[in-house]
C-alpha positions in Angstrom: 79.9 92.5 120.7 81.9 94.9 118.3 83.2 93.1 115.2 85.6 96.0 114.3 89.2 95.0 113.7 91.6 97.0 116.0 93.1 99.8 114.1 96.4 98.6 114.6 95.8 95.2 113.0 93.7 97.0 110.3 96.8 99.2 109.2 99.0 96.2 109.3 96.7 94.6 106.5 96.6 97.6 104.5 100.1 97.8 104.6 100.4 94.1 103.5 97.9 94.4 100.9 99.6 97.5 99.3 103.0 95.0 99.1 101.3 92.1 97.5 100.1 94.3 94.7 103.2 95.6 93.9 102.6 99.2 95.8 103.9 100.9 98.5 102.4 101.7 101.6 103.6 103.7 104.9 102.3 105.1 108.1 102.4 108.7 108.4 100.7 109.3 111.4 100.1 106.3 114.2 96.7 106.9 116.0 95.2 104.9 119.0 95.9 101.4 119.1 92.6 99.8 118.8 89.8 102.2 118.0 91.9 105.0 115.9 89.9 106.3 112.8 92.0 105.3 109.7 92.5 107.7 107.1 94.2 106.5 103.7 95.9 109.0 101.2 96.0 107.2 98.2 98.6 108.0 95.3 99.4 107.0 91.7 103.1 107.1 91.1 103.7 109.6 93.7 100.9 112.0 92.0 97.2 112.7 92.5 96.9 112.4 96.2 93.3 111.9 97.3 92.0 111.4 100.9 89.6 108.7 101.9 87.9 108.3 105.2 85.3 105.7 106.3 81.7 107.2 106.3 79.0 105.5 107.6 76.5 104.3 104.9 72.6 104.2 105.4 73.0 99.9 105.6 75.4 100.3 109.0 78.2 99.7 107.0 81.6 102.5 107.0 83.2 102.5 103.7 86.1 104.5 102.7 84.7 107.4 100.8 87.0 109.8 99.0 86.8 113.0 100.9 89.6 115.3 99.9 91.6 115.5 96.5 94.9 117.4 96.5 95.4 120.0 93.9 98.2 119.6 91.8 98.5 123.6 91.6 98.6 123.8 95.1 99.8 120.5 97.0 100.7 122.7 100.2 97.0 123.1 100.7 96.3 119.6 100.8 99.2 119.1 103.6 98.3 121.6 105.3 94.7 119.9 105.5 96.3 116.6 106.3 98.2 118.7 109.6 95.0 120.1 110.5 92.8 116.6 110.8 96.0 115.3 112.4 95.7 117.8 115.1 91.8 117.7 115.3 92.2 113.9 116.1 95.1 112.6 117.6 94.1 108.8 117.7 93.7 109.2 113.7 95.9 107.0 111.8 97.2 108.6 108.5 98.5 105.7 106.0 99.9 106.7 102.7 99.5 104.2 99.8 101.4 104.4 96.6 99.8 101.9 94.1 98.7 101.8 90.0 95.3 101.5 90.5 94.1 103.4 93.8 90.4 103.2 93.0 90.3 99.6 92.9 92.3 99.2 96.2 90.0 101.2 97.7 87.2 99.3 96.7 88.8 96.0 97.7 89.3 97.3 101.0 85.4 98.4 101.1 84.7 94.8 99.5 86.5 92.9 102.6 84.2 94.7 105.3 
């Protein structure tokens, strides 16, 4: 039996968690309802975008890990990267979260797994 939460429910939980902590979250791209991969674009006050995606760990868990950081001198490159990722995987969910402490938020998500 698969103990993975369906993607649409996990996405909804991420949105609610961000709002409960005074942040803002929005779905930039909806993916496959049940099995889509979830990627997070974490912001702090609209700046310093960091892309997090789940990566398999040695113990079998899958944690959100920082995969790409936005270059403040070339923000277009980050946007283009996200667009390419979306083209490569149309089942992917892309969620943007703007919150005061992005690292703590991601740590909470990882601890809840």
